C-alpha positions in Angstrom: 8.4 113.5 100.9 8.3 111.7 104.3 7.2 113.5 107.4 9.8 113.3 110.3 9.2 113.4 113.9 10.9 116.9 114.9 14.4 116.2 116.1 14.9 115.1 120.1 17.8 117.5 120.5 19.6 119.7 118.6 23.3 120.8 119.0 24.5 123.9 117.0 28.2 124.7 116.3 30.1 127.3 114.4 33.1 126.2 112.2 35.6 128.3 111.4 38.7 128.2 109.2 41.7 127.1 111.0 44.5 130.2 110.2 47.6 127.8 110.5 46.1 124.5 108.4 45.0 124.5 105.0 41.5 123.1 104.6 41.1 122.6 108.1 38.2 123.9 110.6 37.9 124.4 114.4 34.5 124.3 115.9 32.8 125.9 119.1 29.4 126.1 120.4 27.5 127.1 123.8 25.3 124.1 124.3 22.2 124.7 126.5 22.2 122.3 129.4 18.7 121.6 128.3 20.0 120.2 124.8 22.5 118.0 126.4 19.6 116.9 128.9 17.4 115.8 126.0 20.3 114.0 124.0 21.0 112.0 127.3 17.3 111.0 127.7 17.1 110.3 124.0 20.2 108.0 123.7 18.7 106.1 127.0 15.7 105.0 125.1 18.1 103.7 121.7 19.4 100.7 120.7 23.0 100.8 120.7 25.1 99.8 118.0 28.8 98.8 118.1 31.5 101.1 116.6 34.7 99.9 115.3 36.2 99.4 119.1 33.3 97.3 120.0 31.8 100.5 122.0 27.9 100.8 122.5 27.1 104.2 120.7 23.9 105.7 119.4 23.6 107.0 115.9 23.8 110.7 115.3 23.3 112.8 112.1 24.9 116.1 111.1 24.5 118.6 108.7 27.1 121.0 107.7 26.1 124.0 105.9 28.4 127.3 104.4 27.4 130.8 106.1 28.6 134.4 106.1 28.9 136.2 109.0 27.6 139.9 109.8 31.0 141.0 109.7 31.3 139.0 105.9 33.3 136.3 107.3 32.8 132.7 105.6 32.2 129.8 108.2 30.3 126.5 108.3 27.4 125.8 110.3 27.1 122.3 112.3 23.8 121.0 113.3 23.9 117.6 115.0 20.5 115.7 115.9 19.1 112.5 116.3 19.2 109.8 113.4 16.1 109.7 111.3 15.2 106.3 109.6 16.0 106.4 105.9 13.0 106.9 103.9 11.5 104.1 102.0 12.4 104.1 98.2 9.4 104.0 96.1 8.1 100.6 95.3 9.5 99.1 92.1 7.0 98.6 89.4 7.1 95.0 88.2 7.7 94.9 84.5 
């Protein structure tokens, strides 16, 4: 397994089921200013890519994991951080 650098920043969100819309979720978070500053400083040093609208963007990654609260409610935990390079696939054996 490749060894990646630690995340440059991490933003955590709690995603809760919407009571009015089947299959929909809403998210909330209290993001520390320090993490926003890390995101900003990281973004300044990236090579921007263009989105569908042609706007300069940085690539992020997110992990969404099911969790159960202390009170027994199901929710999803969303972690957003910097995009890591894809691991090189193992070299193919020439046959």
